N, CA, C, O and the ligand as a Tripos MOL2 file, in Angstrom:
@<TRIPOS>MOLECULE
protein
  301   299    76     0     0
PROTEIN
NO_CHARGES

@<TRIPOS>ATOM
      1 N           0.8390   -1.2140    0.0000 N.3       1 MET1
      2 CA          0.0000    0.0000    0.0000 C.3       1 MET1
      3 C           0.8690    1.2580    0.0000 C.2       1 MET1
      4 O           0.6010    2.2320   -0.7030 O.2       1 MET1
      5 N           1.9220    1.1930    0.8210 N.am      2 LYS2
      6 CA          2.8220    2.3360    0.9110 C.3       2 LYS2
      7 C           3.4870    2.6220   -0.4370 C.2       2 LYS2
      8 O           3.6690    3.7680   -0.8500 O.2       2 LYS2
      9 N           3.8400    1.5080   -1.1030 N.am      3 LYS3
     10 CA          4.4940    1.6320   -2.4040 C.3       3 LYS3
     11 C           3.5930    2.3430   -3.4080 C.2       3 LYS3
     12 O           4.0290    3.1780   -4.2000 O.2       3 LYS3
     13 N           2.3020    1.9670   -3.3370 N.am      4 LEU4
     14 CA          1.3310    2.5470   -4.2670 C.3       4 LEU4
     15 C           1.2070    4.0570   -4.0290 C.2       4 LEU4
     16 O           1.1720    4.8540   -4.9670 O.2       4 LEU4
     17 N           1.1430    4.4210   -2.7490 N.am      5 ALA5
     18 CA          1.0130    5.8330   -2.3930 C.3       5 ALA5
     19 C           2.2050    6.6280   -2.9150 C.2       5 ALA5
     20 O           2.0640    7.7400   -3.4250 O.2       5 ALA5
     21 N           3.3770    6.0270   -2.7730 N.am      6 LEU6
     22 CA          4.5890    6.6970   -3.2270 C.3       6 LEU6
     23 C           4.5830    6.8480   -4.7540 C.2       6 LEU6
     24 O           4.9610    7.8860   -5.2980 O.2       6 LEU6
     25 N           4.1410    5.7750   -5.4230 N.am      7 ALA7
     26 CA          4.0630    5.8150   -6.8800 C.3       7 ALA7
     27 C           3.0910    6.8930   -7.3400 C.2       7 ALA7
     28 O           3.3390    7.6130   -8.3070 O.2       7 ALA7
     29 N           1.9640    6.9830   -6.6100 N.am      8 MET8
     30 CA          0.9640    7.9920   -6.9700 C.3       8 MET8
     31 C           1.4940    9.4000   -6.7340 C.2       8 MET8
     32 O           1.2790   10.3150   -7.5280 O.2       8 MET8
     33 N           2.1910    9.5370   -5.6170 N.am      9 LEU9
     34 CA          2.7670   10.8330   -5.2710 C.3       9 LEU9
     35 C           3.7670   11.2580   -6.3410 C.2       9 LEU9
     36 O           3.7920   12.4130   -6.7660 O.2       9 LEU9
     37 N           4.5910   10.3010   -6.7690 N.am     10 THR10
     38 CA          5.5800   10.5780   -7.8040 C.3      10 THR10
     39 C           4.8870   11.0020   -9.0930 C.2      10 THR10
     40 O           5.3100   11.9410   -9.7670 O.2      10 THR10
     41 N           3.8040   10.2830   -9.4220 N.am     11 ALA11
     42 CA          3.0640   10.5930  -10.6480 C.3      11 ALA11
     43 C           2.4860   11.9970  -10.5770 C.2      11 ALA11
     44 O           2.5830   12.7640  -11.5350 O.2      11 ALA11
     45 N           1.8860   12.3310   -9.4460 N.am     12 VAL12
     46 CA          1.2860   13.6560   -9.2710 C.3      12 VAL12
     47 C           2.3610   14.7300   -9.3940 C.2      12 VAL12
     48 O           2.1640   15.7760  -10.0120 O.2      12 VAL12
     49 N           3.4970   14.4330   -8.7880 N.am     13 CYS13
     50 CA          4.6140   15.3640   -8.8130 C.3      13 CYS13
     51 C           5.0770   15.6220  -10.2530 C.2      13 CYS13
     52 O           5.3220   16.7630  -10.6450 O.2      13 CYS13
     53 N           5.1910   14.5430  -11.0250 N.am     14 CYS14
     54 CA          5.6290   14.6770  -12.4170 C.3      14 CYS14
     55 C           4.6200   15.4440  -13.2430 C.2      14 CYS14
     56 O           4.9800   16.2750  -14.0770 O.2      14 CYS14
     57 N           3.3480   15.1540  -12.9990 N.am     15 ILE15
     58 CA          2.2960   15.8300  -13.7600 C.3      15 ILE15
     59 C           2.3220   17.3280  -13.4820 C.2      15 ILE15
     60 O           2.2270   18.1400  -14.4020 O.2      15 ILE15
     61 N           2.4540   17.6900  -12.1950 N.am     16 SER16
     62 CA          2.4290   19.1170  -11.8830 C.3      16 SER16
     63 C           3.6590   19.8320  -12.4490 C.2      16 SER16
     64 O           3.5870   21.0020  -12.8250 O.2      16 SER16
     65 N           4.7780   19.1230  -12.5050 N.am     17 THR17
     66 CA          5.9710   19.7270  -13.0950 C.3      17 THR17
     67 C           5.7500   19.9770  -14.5850 C.2      17 THR17
     68 O           6.1210   21.0210  -15.1210 O.2      17 THR17
     69 N           5.1310   18.9820  -15.2450 N.am     18 ALA18
     70 CA          4.8470   19.1180  -16.6670 C.3      18 ALA18
     71 C           3.8620   20.2520  -16.9110 C.2      18 ALA18
     72 O           4.0090   21.0230  -17.8590 O.2      18 ALA18
     73 N           2.8620   20.3450  -16.0490 N.am     19 THR19
     74 CA          1.8570   21.3970  -16.1760 C.3      19 THR19
     75 C           2.5090   22.7630  -15.9920 C.2      19 THR19
     76 O           2.2020   23.7250  -16.6960 O.2      19 THR19
     77 N           3.4110   22.8140  -15.0280 N.am     20 TYR20
     78 CA          4.1180   24.0610  -14.7480 C.3      20 TYR20
     79 C           4.9340   24.4890  -15.9620 C.2      20 TYR20
     80 O           4.9220   25.6560  -16.3540 O.2      20 TYR20
     81 N           5.6450   23.5230  -16.5530 N.am     21 ALA21
     82 CA          6.4530   23.8190  -17.7310 C.3      21 ALA21
     83 C           5.5700   24.2710  -18.8890 C.2      21 ALA21
     84 O           5.9200   25.1740  -19.6490 O.2      21 ALA21
     85 N           4.4240   23.6220  -19.0010 N.am     22 LEU22
     86 CA          3.4850   23.9430  -20.0740 C.3      22 LEU22
     87 C           2.9360   25.3570  -19.8970 C.2      22 LEU22
     88 O           2.8420   26.1310  -20.8500 O.2      22 LEU22
     89 N           2.5740   25.6770  -18.6370 N.am     23 ASN23
     90 CA          2.0560   27.0080  -18.3460 C.3      23 ASN23
     91 C           3.0870   28.0860  -18.6470 C.2      23 ASN23
     92 O           2.7670   29.1630  -19.1510 O.2      23 ASN23
     93 N           4.3260   27.7650  -18.3250 N.am     24 LEU24
     94 CA          5.4120   28.7020  -18.5540 C.3      24 LEU24
     95 C           5.5560   28.9740  -20.0460 C.2      24 LEU24
     96 O           5.7280   30.1110  -20.4840 O.2      24 LEU24
     97 N           5.4790   27.8960  -20.8010 N.am     25 ASN25
     98 CA          5.5630   27.9820  -22.2520 C.3      25 ASN25
     99 C           4.3850   28.7830  -22.8190 C.2      25 ASN25
    100 O           4.5500   29.6100  -23.7160 O.2      25 ASN25
    101 N           3.1940   28.5140  -22.2710 N.am     26 ASP26
    102 CA          1.9930   29.2260  -22.7100 C.3      26 ASP26
    103 C           2.0790   30.7150  -22.3970 C.2      26 ASP26
    104 O           1.7300   31.5550  -23.2270 O.2      26 ASP26
    105 N           2.5510   31.0350  -21.1810 N.am     27 SER27
    106 CA          2.6710   32.4430  -20.7980 C.3      27 SER27
    107 C           3.6380   33.1590  -21.7310 C.2      27 SER27
    108 O           3.4030   34.2930  -22.1490 O.2      27 SER27
    109 N           4.7330   32.4670  -22.0450 N.am     28 PHE28
    110 CA          5.7350   33.0740  -22.9170 C.3      28 PHE28
    111 C           5.1530   33.3260  -24.3060 C.2      28 PHE28
    112 O           5.3240   34.4000  -24.8820 O.2      28 PHE28
    113 N           4.4630   32.3170  -24.8290 N.am     29 LYS29
    114 CA          3.8570   32.4310  -26.1610 C.3      29 LYS29
    115 C           2.8230   33.5480  -26.2060 C.2      29 LYS29
    116 O           2.6830   34.2540  -27.2050 O.2      29 LYS29
    117 N           2.0960   33.6890  -25.0870 N.am     30 GLU30
    118 CA          1.0670   34.7140  -25.0260 C.3      30 GLU30
    119 C           1.6870   36.1090  -25.0830 C.2      30 GLU30
    120 O           1.1470   37.0190  -25.7110 O.2      30 GLU30
    121 N           2.8360   36.2580  -24.4110 N.am     31 LEU31
    122 CA          3.5170   37.5550  -24.4040 C.3      31 LEU31
    123 C           4.2250   37.8260  -25.7290 C.2      31 LEU31
    124 O           4.3800   38.9740  -26.1450 O.2      31 LEU31
    125 N           4.6540   36.7410  -26.3860 N.am     32 ASP32
    126 CA          5.4080   36.8570  -27.6390 C.3      32 ASP32
    127 C           4.4410   37.1210  -28.8040 C.2      32 ASP32
    128 O           4.1210   36.2250  -29.5850 O.2      32 ASP32
    129 N           3.9940   38.3620  -28.8930 N.am     33 LYS33
    130 CA          2.9330   38.7320  -29.8380 C.3      33 LYS33
    131 C           3.2800   38.4390  -31.2960 C.2      33 LYS33
    132 O           2.4210   38.0030  -32.0620 O.2      33 LYS33
    133 N           4.5400   38.6780  -31.6840 N.am     34 ASP34
    134 CA          4.9050   38.4300  -33.0780 C.3      34 ASP34
    135 C           5.4820   37.0300  -33.2810 C.2      34 ASP34
    136 O           5.9760   36.7050  -34.3600 O.2      34 ASP34
    137 N           5.4150   36.2040  -32.2360 N.am     35 SER35
    138 CA          5.8450   34.7940  -32.2940 C.3      35 SER35
    139 C           7.2400   34.5990  -32.8730 C.2      35 SER35
    140 O           7.4810   33.6350  -33.6000 O.2      35 SER35
    141 N           8.1630   35.5080  -32.5560 N.am     36 ASN36
    142 CA          9.5330   35.3160  -33.0550 C.3      36 ASN36
    143 C          10.4120   34.5860  -32.0540 C.2      36 ASN36
    144 O          11.6110   34.4250  -32.2830 O.2      36 ASN36
    145 N           9.8280   34.1400  -30.9420 N.am     37 GLY37
    146 CA         10.5600   33.3260  -29.9850 C.3      37 GLY37
    147 C          11.3040   34.1210  -28.9240 C.2      37 GLY37
    148 O          11.9170   33.5380  -28.0310 O.2      37 GLY37
    149 N          11.2570   35.4460  -29.0120 N.am     38 THR38
    150 CA         11.8530   36.2770  -27.9640 C.3      38 THR38
    151 C          10.8720   37.3900  -27.5970 C.2      38 THR38
    152 O           9.9730   37.7210  -28.3690 O.2      38 THR38
    153 N          11.0610   37.9540  -26.4160 N.am     39 LEU39
    154 CA         10.2100   39.0640  -26.0000 C.3      39 LEU39
    155 C          10.9860   40.3700  -26.1060 C.2      39 LEU39
    156 O          12.0380   40.5320  -25.4880 O.2      39 LEU39
    157 N          10.4650   41.2810  -26.8800 N.am     40 SER40
    158 CA         11.0720   42.6030  -26.9570 C.3      40 SER40
    159 C          10.6470   43.3900  -25.7220 C.2      40 SER40
    160 O           9.8070   42.9350  -24.9460 O.2      40 SER40
    161 N          11.2230   44.5550  -25.5460 N.am     41 GLU41
    162 CA         10.8850   45.3560  -24.3720 C.3      41 GLU41
    163 C           9.3960   45.7200  -24.3690 C.2      41 GLU41
    164 O           8.7640   45.7470  -23.3130 O.2      41 GLU41
    165 N           8.8380   46.0010  -25.5560 N.am     42 SER42
    166 CA          7.4230   46.3720  -25.5860 C.3      42 SER42
    167 C           6.5240   45.1600  -25.3350 C.2      42 SER42
    168 O           5.4620   45.2890  -24.7240 O.2      42 SER42
    169 N           6.9460   43.9870  -25.8030 N.am     43 GLU43
    170 CA          6.1620   42.7790  -25.4980 C.3      43 GLU43
    171 C           6.2200   42.4850  -24.0000 C.2      43 GLU43
    172 O           5.2080   42.1390  -23.3910 O.2      43 GLU43
    173 N           7.4150   42.6240  -23.4080 N.am     44 ALA44
    174 CA          7.6050   42.3470  -21.9850 C.3      44 ALA44
    175 C           6.8570   43.3500  -21.1140 C.2      44 ALA44
    176 O           6.4990   43.0440  -19.9770 O.2      44 ALA44
    177 N           6.6210   44.5470  -21.6480 N.am     45 SER45
    178 CA          5.9560   45.5710  -20.8400 C.3      45 SER45
    179 C           4.4870   45.2320  -20.5750 C.2      45 SER45
    180 O           3.8340   45.8860  -19.7620 O.2      45 SER45
    181 N           3.9650   44.2050  -21.2670 N.am     46 GLU46
    182 CA          2.6090   43.7050  -20.9980 C.3      46 GLU46
    183 C           2.5150   43.1310  -19.5820 C.2      46 GLU46
    184 O           1.4400   43.0710  -18.9850 O.2      46 GLU46
    185 N           3.6680   42.7140  -19.0660 N.am     47 ASP47
    186 CA          3.7160   42.1170  -17.7430 C.3      47 ASP47
    187 C           4.5520   43.0110  -16.8370 C.2      47 ASP47
    188 O           5.7330   43.2370  -17.1050 O.2      47 ASP47
    189 N           3.9530   43.5160  -15.7770 N.am     48 ALA48
    190 CA          4.6230   44.4830  -14.9010 C.3      48 ALA48
    191 C           5.9440   43.9520  -14.3500 C.2      48 ALA48
    192 O           6.9410   44.6710  -14.2810 O.2      48 ALA48
    193 N           5.9290   42.6810  -13.9610 N.am     49 LEU49
    194 CA          7.1230   42.0740  -13.3740 C.3      49 LEU49
    195 C           8.2620   41.9940  -14.3940 C.2      49 LEU49
    196 O           9.4170   42.2840  -14.0810 O.2      49 LEU49
    197 N           7.9130   41.5970  -15.6120 N.am     50 LEU50
    198 CA          8.9290   41.5090  -16.6700 C.3      50 LEU50
    199 C           9.4230   42.9010  -17.0410 C.2      50 LEU50
    200 O          10.6150   43.1200  -17.2570 O.2      50 LEU50
    201 N           8.4890   43.8270  -17.1080 N.am     51 HIS51
    202 CA          8.8330   45.1970  -17.4720 C.3      51 HIS51
    203 C           9.8160   45.8060  -16.4740 C.2      51 HIS51
    204 O          10.8260   46.3960  -16.8570 O.2      51 HIS51
    205 N           9.5000   45.6500  -15.1840 N.am     52 ASP52
    206 CA         10.3340   46.2390  -14.1390 C.3      52 ASP52
    207 C          11.7190   45.6020  -14.0510 C.2      52 ASP52
    208 O          12.6810   46.2380  -13.6200 O.2      52 ASP52
    209 N          11.8060   44.3270  -14.4680 N.am     53 ASN53
    210 CA         13.0710   43.6110  -14.3160 C.3      53 ASN53
    211 C          13.7280   43.3060  -15.6530 C.2      53 ASN53
    212 O          14.6120   42.4540  -15.7340 O.2      53 ASN53
    213 N          13.2990   44.0020  -16.7050 N.am     54 PHE54
    214 CA         13.7410   43.6570  -18.0610 C.3      54 PHE54
    215 C          15.2580   43.5270  -18.1930 C.2      54 PHE54
    216 O          15.7510   42.5160  -18.6930 O.2      54 PHE54
    217 N          15.9900   44.5300  -17.7510 N.am     55 SER55
    218 CA         17.4450   44.4940  -17.9450 C.3      55 SER55
    219 C          18.1090   43.3840  -17.1380 C.2      55 SER55
    220 O          19.1540   42.8580  -17.5190 O.2      55 SER55
    221 N          17.4770   43.0370  -16.0090 N.am     56 GLN56
    222 CA         17.9960   41.9540  -15.1710 C.3      56 GLN56
    223 C          17.7180   40.5960  -15.8290 C.2      56 GLN56
    224 O          18.5550   39.6950  -15.7790 O.2      56 GLN56
    225 N          16.5420   40.4580  -16.4420 N.am     57 ILE57
    226 CA         16.1700   39.1840  -17.0870 C.3      57 ILE57
    227 C          16.9860   38.9740  -18.3510 C.2      57 ILE57
    228 O          17.4120   37.8600  -18.6580 O.2      57 ILE57
    229 N          17.1960   40.0670  -19.0810 N.am     58 ASP58
    230 CA         17.9310   40.0050  -20.3440 C.3      58 ASP58
    231 C          19.4260   39.8800  -20.0420 C.2      58 ASP58
    232 O          20.1890   40.8390  -20.1610 O.2      58 ASP58
    233 N          19.8180   38.6650  -19.6470 N.am     59 THR59
    234 CA         21.1870   38.4700  -19.1460 C.3      59 THR59
    235 C          22.2600   38.7320  -20.1920 C.2      59 THR59
    236 O          23.3550   39.1730  -19.8430 O.2      59 THR59
    237 N          21.9780   38.4730  -21.4720 N.am     60 ASN60
    238 CA         23.0030   38.7440  -22.4890 C.3      60 ASN60
    239 C          22.8730   40.1510  -23.0810 C.2      60 ASN60
    240 O          23.5920   40.5220  -24.0090 O.2      60 ASN60
    241 N          21.9370   40.9220  -22.5200 N.am     61 GLN61
    242 CA         21.7790   42.3430  -22.8760 C.3      61 GLN61
    243 C          21.5870   42.5760  -24.3820 C.2      61 GLN61
    244 O          22.1190   43.5400  -24.9330 O.2      61 GLN61
    245 N          20.8310   41.6960  -25.0430 N.am     62 ASP62
    246 CA         20.5830   41.9050  -26.4670 C.3      62 ASP62
    247 C          19.2590   42.6180  -26.7220 C.2      62 ASP62
    248 O          18.8290   42.7600  -27.8670 O.2      62 ASP62
    249 N          18.6210   43.0620  -25.6470 N.am     63 GLY63
    250 CA         17.3780   43.8010  -25.7970 C.3      63 GLY63
    251 C          16.1620   42.9160  -26.0140 C.2      63 GLY63
    252 O          15.0630   43.4050  -26.2780 O.2      63 GLY63
    253 N          16.3680   41.6060  -25.9010 N.am     64 GLN64
    254 CA         15.2930   40.6360  -26.0860 C.3      64 GLN64
    255 C          15.3570   39.6340  -24.9470 C.2      64 GLN64
    256 O          16.4380   39.2930  -24.4690 O.2      64 GLN64
    257 N          14.1930   39.1650  -24.5140 N.am     65 ILE65
    258 CA         14.1710   38.1000  -23.5200 C.3      65 ILE65
    259 C          13.8930   36.7830  -24.2410 C.2      65 ILE65
    260 O          12.8320   36.5990  -24.8380 O.2      65 ILE65
    261 N          14.8610   35.8740  -24.1760 N.am     66 SER66
    262 CA         14.6660   34.5580  -24.7820 C.3      66 SER66
    263 C          13.8820   33.6940  -23.8030 C.2      66 SER66
    264 O          13.7150   34.0510  -22.6370 O.2      66 SER66
    265 N          13.3980   32.5370  -24.3010 N.am     67 PHE67
    266 CA         12.6330   31.6660  -23.4110 C.3      67 PHE67
    267 C          13.4940   31.1800  -22.2500 C.2      67 PHE67
    268 O          13.0060   31.0570  -21.1270 O.2      67 PHE67
    269 N          14.7790   30.8990  -22.5120 N.am     68 SER68
    270 CA         15.6250   30.4100  -21.4190 C.3      68 SER68
    271 C          15.8810   31.5050  -20.3840 C.2      68 SER68
    272 O          15.9780   31.2210  -19.1910 O.2      68 SER68
    273 N          15.9870   32.7410  -20.8350 N.am     69 GLU69
    274 CA         16.1470   33.8530  -19.8790 C.3      69 GLU69
    275 C          14.8620   34.0110  -19.0470 C.2      69 GLU69
    276 O          14.9060   34.2270  -17.8360 O.2      69 GLU69
    277 N          13.7280   33.8970  -19.7330 N.am     70 PHE70
    278 CA         12.4250   33.9800  -19.0880 C.3      70 PHE70
    279 C          12.2790   32.8760  -18.0400 C.2      70 PHE70
    280 O          11.8480   33.1110  -16.9110 O.2      70 PHE70
    281 N          12.6590   31.6490  -18.4590 N.am     71 GLN71
    282 CA         12.5730   30.4900  -17.5970 C.3      71 GLN71
    283 C          13.4390   30.6640  -16.3480 C.2      71 GLN71
    284 O          13.0000   30.3730  -15.2350 O.2      71 GLN71
    285 N          14.6620   31.1370  -16.5400 N.am     72 LEU72
    286 CA         15.5780   31.3630  -15.4270 C.3      72 LEU72
    287 C          14.9950   32.3520  -14.4370 C.2      72 LEU72
    288 O          15.1140   32.1720  -13.2250 O.2      72 LEU72
    289 N          14.3680   33.3920  -14.9540 N.am     73 PHE73
    290 CA         13.8170   34.4370  -14.0960 C.3      73 PHE73
    291 C          12.5900   33.9260  -13.3210 C.2      73 PHE73
    292 O          12.4460   34.1950  -12.1290 O.2      73 PHE73
    293 N          11.7250   33.1980  -14.0030 N.am     74 VAL74
    294 CA         10.4760   32.7560  -13.3900 C.3      74 VAL74
    295 C          10.6990   31.6630  -12.3490 C.2      74 VAL74
    296 O           9.9710   31.5810  -11.3600 O.2      74 VAL74
    297 N          11.7000   30.8310  -12.5750 N.am     75 GLN75
    298 CA         11.9410   29.7060  -11.6460 C.3      75 GLN75
    299 C          12.3340   30.1400  -10.2470 C.2      75 GLN75
    300 O          12.5620   29.2960   -9.3800 O.2      75 GLN75
    301 CA          8.6690   38.5700  -29.9230 Ca       76 CA76
@<TRIPOS>BOND
     1     1     2 1
     2     2     3 1
     3     3     4 2
     4     3     5 am
     5     5     6 1
     6     6     7 1
     7     7     8 2
     8     7     9 am
     9     9    10 1
    10    10    11 1
    11    11    12 2
    12    11    13 am
    13    13    14 1
    14    14    15 1
    15    15    16 2
    16    15    17 am
    17    17    18 1
    18    18    19 1
    19    19    20 2
    20    19    21 am
    21    21    22 1
    22    22    23 1
    23    23    24 2
    24    23    25 am
    25    25    26 1
    26    26    27 1
    27    27    28 2
    28    27    29 am
    29    29    30 1
    30    30    31 1
    31    31    32 2
    32    31    33 am
    33    33    34 1
    34    34    35 1
    35    35    36 2
    36    35    37 am
    37    37    38 1
    38    38    39 1
    39    39    40 2
    40    39    41 am
    41    41    42 1
    42    42    43 1
    43    43    44 2
    44    43    45 am
    45    45    46 1
    46    46    47 1
    47    47    48 2
    48    47    49 am
    49    49    50 1
    50    50    51 1
    51    51    52 2
    52    51    53 am
    53    53    54 1
    54    54    55 1
    55    55    56 2
    56    55    57 am
    57    57    58 1
    58    58    59 1
    59    59    60 2
    60    59    61 am
    61    61    62 1
    62    62    63 1
    63    63    64 2
    64    63    65 am
    65    65    66 1
    66    66    67 1
    67    67    68 2
    68    67    69 am
    69    69    70 1
    70    70    71 1
    71    71    72 2
    72    71    73 am
    73    73    74 1
    74    74    75 1
    75    75    76 2
    76    75    77 am
    77    77    78 1
    78    78    79 1
    79    79    80 2
    80    79    81 am
    81    81    82 1
    82    82    83 1
    83    83    84 2
    84    83    85 am
    85    85    86 1
    86    86    87 1
    87    87    88 2
    88    87    89 am
    89    89    90 1
    90    90    91 1
    91    91    92 2
    92    91    93 am
    93    93    94 1
    94    94    95 1
    95    95    96 2
    96    95    97 am
    97    97    98 1
    98    98    99 1
    99    99   100 2
   100    99   101 am
   101   101   102 1
   102   102   103 1
   103   103   104 2
   104   103   105 am
   105   105   106 1
   106   106   107 1
   107   107   108 2
   108   107   109 am
   109   109   110 1
   110   110   111 1
   111   111   112 2
   112   111   113 am
   113   113   114 1
   114   114   115 1
   115   115   116 2
   116   115   117 am
   117   117   118 1
   118   118   119 1
   119   119   120 2
   120   119   121 am
   121   121   122 1
   122   122   123 1
   123   123   124 2
   124   123   125 am
   125   125   126 1
   126   126   127 1
   127   127   128 2
   128   127   129 am
   129   129   130 1
   130   130   131 1
   131   131   132 2
   132   131   133 am
   133   133   134 1
   134   134   135 1
   135   135   136 2
   136   135   137 am
   137   137   138 1
   138   138   139 1
   139   139   140 2
   140   139   141 am
   141   141   142 1
   142   142   143 1
   143   143   144 2
   144   143   145 am
   145   145   146 1
   146   146   147 1
   147   147   148 2
   148   147   149 am
   149   149   150 1
   150   150   151 1
   151   151   152 2
   152   151   153 am
   153   153   154 1
   154   154   155 1
   155   155   156 2
   156   155   157 am
   157   157   158 1
   158   158   159 1
   159   159   160 2
   160   159   161 am
   161   161   162 1
   162   162   163 1
   163   163   164 2
   164   163   165 am
   165   165   166 1
   166   166   167 1
   167   167   168 2
   168   167   169 am
   169   169   170 1
   170   170   171 1
   171   171   172 2
   172   171   173 am
   173   173   174 1
   174   174   175 1
   175   175   176 2
   176   175   177 am
   177   177   178 1
   178   178   179 1
   179   179   180 2
   180   179   181 am
   181   181   182 1
   182   182   183 1
   183   183   184 2
   184   183   185 am
   185   185   186 1
   186   186   187 1
   187   187   188 2
   188   187   189 am
   189   189   190 1
   190   190   191 1
   191   191   192 2
   192   191   193 am
   193   193   194 1
   194   194   195 1
   195   195   196 2
   196   195   197 am
   197   197   198 1
   198   198   199 1
   199   199   200 2
   200   199   201 am
   201   201   202 1
   202   202   203 1
   203   203   204 2
   204   203   205 am
   205   205   206 1
   206   206   207 1
   207   207   208 2
   208   207   209 am
   209   209   210 1
   210   210   211 1
   211   211   212 2
   212   211   213 am
   213   213   214 1
   214   214   215 1
   215   215   216 2
   216   215   217 am
   217   217   218 1
   218   218   219 1
   219   219   220 2
   220   219   221 am
   221   221   222 1
   222   222   223 1
   223   223   224 2
   224   223   225 am
   225   225   226 1
   226   226   227 1
   227   227   228 2
   228   227   229 am
   229   229   230 1
   230   230   231 1
   231   231   232 2
   232   231   233 am
   233   233   234 1
   234   234   235 1
   235   235   236 2
   236   235   237 am
   237   237   238 1
   238   238   239 1
   239   239   240 2
   240   239   241 am
   241   241   242 1
   242   242   243 1
   243   243   244 2
   244   243   245 am
   245   245   246 1
   246   246   247 1
   247   247   248 2
   248   247   249 am
   249   249   250 1
   250   250   251 1
   251   251   252 2
   252   251   253 am
   253   253   254 1
   254   254   255 1
   255   255   256 2
   256   255   257 am
   257   257   258 1
   258   258   259 1
   259   259   260 2
   260   259   261 am
   261   261   262 1
   262   262   263 1
   263   263   264 2
   264   263   265 am
   265   265   266 1
   266   266   267 1
   267   267   268 2
   268   267   269 am
   269   269   270 1
   270   270   271 1
   271   271   272 2
   272   271   273 am
   273   273   274 1
   274   274   275 1
   275   275   276 2
   276   275   277 am
   277   277   278 1
   278   278   279 1
   279   279   280 2
   280   279   281 am
   281   281   282 1
   282   282   283 1
   283   283   284 2
   284   283   285 am
   285   285   286 1
   286   286   287 1
   287   287   288 2
   288   287   289 am
   289   289   290 1
   290   290   291 1
   291   291   292 2
   292   291   293 am
   293   293   294 1
   294   294   295 1
   295   295   296 2
   296   295   297 am
   297   297   298 1
   298   298   299 1
   299   299   300 2
@<TRIPOS>SUBSTRUCTURE
     1 MET1         2 RESIDUE 1 A MET
     2 LYS2         6 RESIDUE 1 A LYS
     3 LYS3        10 RESIDUE 1 A LYS
     4 LEU4        14 RESIDUE 1 A LEU
     5 ALA5        18 RESIDUE 1 A ALA
     6 LEU6        22 RESIDUE 1 A LEU
     7 ALA7        26 RESIDUE 1 A ALA
     8 MET8        30 RESIDUE 1 A MET
     9 LEU9        34 RESIDUE 1 A LEU
    10 THR10       38 RESIDUE 1 A THR
    11 ALA11       42 RESIDUE 1 A ALA
    12 VAL12       46 RESIDUE 1 A VAL
    13 CYS13       50 RESIDUE 1 A CYS
    14 CYS14       54 RESIDUE 1 A CYS
    15 ILE15       58 RESIDUE 1 A ILE
    16 SER16       62 RESIDUE 1 A SER
    17 THR17       66 RESIDUE 1 A THR
    18 ALA18       70 RESIDUE 1 A ALA
    19 THR19       74 RESIDUE 1 A THR
    20 TYR20       78 RESIDUE 1 A TYR
    21 ALA21       82 RESIDUE 1 A ALA
    22 LEU22       86 RESIDUE 1 A LEU
    23 ASN23       90 RESIDUE 1 A ASN
    24 LEU24       94 RESIDUE 1 A LEU
    25 ASN25       98 RESIDUE 1 A ASN
    26 ASP26      102 RESIDUE 1 A ASP
    27 SER27      106 RESIDUE 1 A SER
    28 PHE28      110 RESIDUE 1 A PHE
    29 LYS29      114 RESIDUE 1 A LYS
    30 GLU30      118 RESIDUE 1 A GLU
    31 LEU31      122 RESIDUE 1 A LEU
    32 ASP32      126 RESIDUE 1 A ASP
    33 LYS33      130 RESIDUE 1 A LYS
    34 ASP34      134 RESIDUE 1 A ASP
    35 SER35      138 RESIDUE 1 A SER
    36 ASN36      142 RESIDUE 1 A ASN
    37 GLY37      146 RESIDUE 1 A GLY
    38 THR38      150 RESIDUE 1 A THR
    39 LEU39      154 RESIDUE 1 A LEU
    40 SER40      158 RESIDUE 1 A SER
    41 GLU41      162 RESIDUE 1 A GLU
    42 SER42      166 RESIDUE 1 A SER
    43 GLU43      170 RESIDUE 1 A GLU
    44 ALA44      174 RESIDUE 1 A ALA
    45 SER45      178 RESIDUE 1 A SER
    46 GLU46      182 RESIDUE 1 A GLU
    47 ASP47      186 RESIDUE 1 A ASP
    48 ALA48      190 RESIDUE 1 A ALA
    49 LEU49      194 RESIDUE 1 A LEU
    50 LEU50      198 RESIDUE 1 A LEU
    51 HIS51      202 RESIDUE 1 A HIS
    52 ASP52      206 RESIDUE 1 A ASP
    53 ASN53      210 RESIDUE 1 A ASN
    54 PHE54      214 RESIDUE 1 A PHE
    55 SER55      218 RESIDUE 1 A SER
    56 GLN56      222 RESIDUE 1 A GLN
    57 ILE57      226 RESIDUE 1 A ILE
    58 ASP58      230 RESIDUE 1 A ASP
    59 THR59      234 RESIDUE 1 A THR
    60 ASN60      238 RESIDUE 1 A ASN
    61 GLN61      242 RESIDUE 1 A GLN
    62 ASP62      246 RESIDUE 1 A ASP
    63 GLY63      250 RESIDUE 1 A GLY
    64 GLN64      254 RESIDUE 1 A GLN
    65 ILE65      258 RESIDUE 1 A ILE
    66 SER66      262 RESIDUE 1 A SER
    67 PHE67      266 RESIDUE 1 A PHE
    68 SER68      270 RESIDUE 1 A SER
    69 GLU69      274 RESIDUE 1 A GLU
    70 PHE70      278 RESIDUE 1 A PHE
    71 GLN71      282 RESIDUE 1 A GLN
    72 LEU72      286 RESIDUE 1 A LEU
    73 PHE73      290 RESIDUE 1 A PHE
    74 VAL74      294 RESIDUE 1 A VAL
    75 GLN75      298 RESIDUE 1 A GLN
    76 CA76       301 GROUP 0 **** ****
C-alpha cells in the first residue's frame, strides 16, 4: 500500500511539473505577440514584473528576452 502511495505521489509530482512547464511555455507564447521566440521590451511591458526587471532578465543584454532567460527568471 505504501508503495502505491509513493508511486501515486511521484506521478502527481511529475504531472504538476509538466503542467508548470506547459504554463510557462503558454505564458511566454502569449507575451510573444509576433511569435519570433523572444520578447522585446514592448512585449515584456505587458507584464509588470517583466517590465520592471527587463534588464535583469535580459542576461546577455541583447534587448530581447529569450525563453531560457524567461525560464531562469520565473523559476
Ligand atoms: Ca517577440
